[in-house]
C-alpha positions in Angstrom: 2.2 5.4 -33.2 -1.1 6.8 -32.5 -2.9 9.9 -34.1 -3.7 11.2 -30.7 -3.6 14.9 -30.6 -0.4 16.3 -28.9 -2.6 18.9 -27.1 -4.2 16.2 -24.9 -0.8 15.3 -23.5 0.1 16.5 -19.9 2.7 19.0 -21.0 3.3 22.5 -20.0 1.6 25.4 -22.2 5.2 26.5 -23.5 6.0 23.1 -24.7 2.7 22.6 -26.5 3.1 26.0 -28.1 6.5 25.0 -29.4 5.4 21.7 -30.8 2.6 23.6 -32.5 4.8 26.2 -34.0 7.1 23.5 -35.5 4.1 21.7 -37.1 3.7 18.7 -34.8 0.1 17.9 -34.1 -0.3 14.4 -33.3 2.0 11.7 -31.5 2.5 10.0 -35.0 4.1 13.2 -36.1 7.0 12.4 -33.7 7.5 8.7 -34.9 10.6 9.6 -36.5 12.2 12.0 -34.0 14.7 11.3 -31.2 14.8 13.4 -27.9 18.1 15.0 -29.0 16.9 16.0 -32.3 13.5 17.3 -31.2 15.2 19.3 -28.5 17.2 21.2 -31.3 14.2 21.6 -33.4 11.9 23.0 -30.7 15.0 25.0 -29.1 14.0 23.4 -25.9 16.3 21.8 -23.1 16.7 18.1 -23.5 14.9 17.3 -20.4 11.8 19.1 -21.9 12.0 16.7 -25.1 12.6 13.8 -23.0 9.1 14.7 -21.1 7.4 14.9 -24.3 8.5 11.2 -25.4 7.3 10.1 -21.8 4.0 11.6 -22.0 3.2 9.9 -25.4 3.6 6.7 -23.8 1.3 7.5 -20.9 -2.2 6.0 -21.0 -5.3 8.3 -21.7 -7.2 9.2 -18.7 -10.2 6.8 -17.8 -13.4 8.4 -18.8 -15.4 9.5 -15.8 -18.4 7.6 -17.0 -16.6 4.3 -17.1 -18.1 2.1 -14.2 -15.9 0.9 -11.4 -16.5 -2.8 -12.2 -14.6 -2.2 -15.7 -12.1 -0.1 -14.0 -11.0 -2.7 -11.5 -11.7 -5.7 -13.6 -11.1 -9.4 -12.7 -7.7 -10.4 -11.6 -6.3 -12.9 -14.4 -3.4 -15.1 -13.4 -1.5 -17.5 -15.6 -0.2 -20.9 -14.3 3.4 -22.0 -14.4 2.1 -25.4 -14.5 4.2 -26.3 -11.2 2.1 -26.3 -8.2 5.0 -25.2 -6.0 5.7 -22.0 -7.8 1.9 -21.2 -8.5 1.6 -21.4 -4.7 4.6 -18.9 -4.1 3.0 -16.6 -6.7 -0.4 -16.7 -4.9 -2.3 -18.7 -7.5 0.0 -18.0 -10.6 1.6 -15.1 -12.3 -0.9 -12.1 -12.2 -1.7 -10.1 -15.4 0.1 -6.9 -15.7 3.0 -8.4 -13.2 6.6 -9.1 -13.9 8.4 -12.3 -13.1 12.3 -12.9 -13.2 13.4 -16.4 -13.2 17.0 -16.7 -12.6 19.2 -19.7 -12.3 22.3 -21.7 -13.3 22.6 -23.4 -16.7 20.5 -26.6 -16.7 17.9 -25.3 -14.4 14.5 -25.3 -15.5 13.8 -21.6 -15.8 13.3 -21.7 -19.6 10.8 -24.6 -19.0 8.8 -22.5 -16.7 8.7 -19.5 -19.0 7.4 -21.9 -21.7 4.7 -23.2 -19.4 3.4 -19.5 -18.8 3.5 -19.0 -22.6 1.3 -22.2 -23.0 -1.1 -20.8 -20.2 -1.4 -17.3 -22.1 -2.1 -19.1 -25.6 -4.6 -21.3 -23.9 -6.7 -18.0 -22.8 -6.6 -17.1 -26.4 -4.2 -14.1 -25.9 -1.1 -13.3 -27.8 2.6 -13.7 -26.8 5.8 -12.0 -27.8 8.9 -14.4 -27.2 12.3 -12.7 -27.4 15.2 -15.1 -27.3 18.7 -13.6 -26.7 20.9 -16.5 -26.6 19.2 -19.3 -28.6 18.0 -21.2 -25.4 14.5 -21.8 -26.7 13.8 -22.3 -30.6 10.6 -21.9 -32.2 10.2 -25.8 -32.6 10.5 -26.1 -28.8 7.8 -23.8 -28.4 5.7 -25.5 -31.0 6.1 -28.8 -29.2 5.3 -27.5 -25.7 2.0 -25.8 -27.2 1.4 -29.0 -29.3 1.4 -26.9 -32.5 2.1 -29.4 -35.6 5.4 -28.9 -37.2 3.9 -28.1 -40.5 1.9 -25.1 -39.1 3.8 -21.9 -39.3 3.7 -19.3 -36.4 2.3 -16.7 -38.5 -0.8 -19.0 -39.3 -1.2 -19.7 -35.7 -1.1 -15.9 -35.0 -0.7 -16.2 -31.4 2.9 -16.7 -30.7 5.6 -14.4 -32.1 9.2 -15.8 -31.7 11.9 -13.2 -32.2 15.8 -13.4 -32.1 18.3 -10.6 -31.0 21.5 -11.2 -29.7 22.7 -7.6 -29.5 22.1 -4.8 -27.0 21.3 -2.3 -29.9 18.6 -4.8 -31.2 17.2 -5.1 -27.5 17.1 -1.3 -27.1 15.4 -0.7 -30.5 12.7 -3.4 -29.7 12.0 -1.8 -26.5 11.6 1.7 -28.1 9.2 0.3 -30.3 7.4 -1.8 -27.7 4.7 0.8 -26.7 3.4 1.6 -30.4 3.6 -2.3 -31.1 1.3 -3.0 -27.9 -1.0 -0.4 -29.1 -1.4 -1.9 -32.6 -1.6 -5.5 -31.2 -4.0 -5.0 -28.2 -4.3 -8.8 -27.7 -0.7 -9.3 -26.7 -0.7 -10.3 -23.0 2.8 -11.7 -22.6 6.4 -10.6 -23.4 8.9 -13.2 -22.6 12.6 -11.7 -22.5 14.7 -15.0 -22.6 18.3 -14.6 -21.2 18.0 -10.7 -20.9 21.4 -10.9 -19.2 23.2 -12.1 -22.2 23.2 -8.8 -24.2 24.7 -6.8 -21.1 27.4 -9.7 -20.6 28.3 -10.0 -24.1 28.8 -6.2 -25.0 32.5 -5.5 -24.5 33.7 -2.0 -23.1 30.3 -1.2 -21.6 30.8 1.0 -18.6 29.2 0.5 -15.2 27.4 3.9 -15.5 26.3 3.0 -19.0 25.1 -0.2 -18.1 23.0 1.1 -15.2 21.5 3.7 -17.4 20.5 1.2 -19.9 19.1 -1.1 -17.2 17.0 1.9 -16.2 15.5 2.2 -19.7 14.4 -1.4 -19.7 12.9 -0.7 -16.2 11.1 2.4 -17.4 9.7 0.7 -20.5 8.5 -2.3 -18.7 7.0 -0.3 -16.0 4.8 1.8 -18.4 3.9 -1.0 -20.6 2.5 -3.1 -17.4 0.9 -0.1 -16.4 -0.8 1.0 -19.5 -1.7 -2.1 -21.2 -1.6 -4.8 -18.3 1.3 -6.4 -20.2 2.6 -9.4 -18.3 6.3 -9.8 -18.5 8.5 -13.0 -17.8 12.5 -12.5 -17.7 15.0 -15.4 -17.6 18.5 -14.5 -16.5 21.7 -16.2 -15.6 23.2 -16.1 -12.2 26.8 -14.2 -11.4 29.3 -14.9 -8.9 29.5 -12.2 -6.1 32.5 -12.1 -3.9 32.0 -11.0 -0.2 34.2 -10.0 2.7 33.8 -11.6 6.1 31.4 -8.8 7.2 29.2 -9.6 4.1 30.2 -6.3 2.1 31.4 -6.5 -1.6 34.7 -7.7 -2.4 37.2 -8.6 -5.1 39.3 -11.7 -5.8 42.0 -10.4 -3.2 39.7 -9.4 -0.4 36.8 -11.7 -0.8 36.7 -14.7 1.7 33.4 -16.3 0.2 31.3 -16.4 -3.0 27.6 -16.4 -3.5 25.5 -16.6 -6.6 23.2 -13.6 -7.4 21.0 -12.7 -10.5 23.3 -11.3 -13.1 21.4 -8.0 -13.7 21.4 -7.1 -10.2 18.4 -5.9 -7.9 17.6 -2.4 -9.2 16.7 -2.9 -12.8 13.0 -4.0 -12.1 10.2 -2.2 -10.7 9.9 -2.1 -6.8 6.0 -3.2 -7.2 4.2 -5.8 -9.0 7.5 -7.9 -9.5 8.4 -11.3 -8.5 11.9 -12.5 -8.2 12.3 -16.1 -8.4 15.7 -18.3 -8.1 15.5 -21.9 -9.6 17.9 -23.8 -7.7 18.6 -27.5 -9.1 19.5 -30.2 -6.4 19.8 -33.3 -8.9 18.9 -34.1 -12.3 15.3 -34.6 -11.3 14.8 -32.5 -8.3 15.2 -28.9 -7.2 13.6 -25.9 -5.4 12.6 -22.3 -5.9 13.2 -19.3 -3.7 10.8 -16.4 -4.3 11.7 -12.6 -3.5 8.6 -10.5 -3.8 9.0 -6.7 -4.7 
């Protein structure tokens, strides 16, 4: 975390005073704290301590002396290397946008994600590739990028492959993501491969808890894309949804038909700067993509 002064954060005077009395001066001083623990130390409501952590992840205000050209900047796009999908995305995946690729097993959603990785690496930027179901190995990525097998990823420096198969691992990673991006400013792309897997494999996860955790994913990705222009690619499986004759949700007893939908639902991604694409294989060598723009 940074050494940014807490006094520069958009917090109330009473909250800033409480932080100062407790000896907290910089954002780094909060690196080992949790919202719950900080609320007890400062004797503040939990909502106030949560607001403190949210404020630490907000970007600094742009200096008034910065030119309009620098503020707006150029619009960078990364090709998927599939002309039909690039056309749907209006020329490719734009910097700072989120792309969800969902499809059944055997579809080319992982290949499309790897193609975007290649485009980002070709632009001399860095990629963090998080695999949650062993669907894309480091060797596969190296082959797609034409990296010799004798060369380590650490030596290449641009591609960082991580494996995490449990929900706690994912949540810890997302919690540390803002500070990682601050320390690695050349990171332009985050791939969350098989993001649906940790949520499906965790037994006993209640509906309300699942929604709360997915909302945490949304908030983290929204802040990261807004503050650092991080581009995000997510791959996800499809799930079966049962419907009644009138189109409303049903169960196995009341359902008259079934459709395939993205496994994580429709609300876990931001409403803006998001593309949702379903990859539909029609044969071993052909298929189509359907896009839903948010």
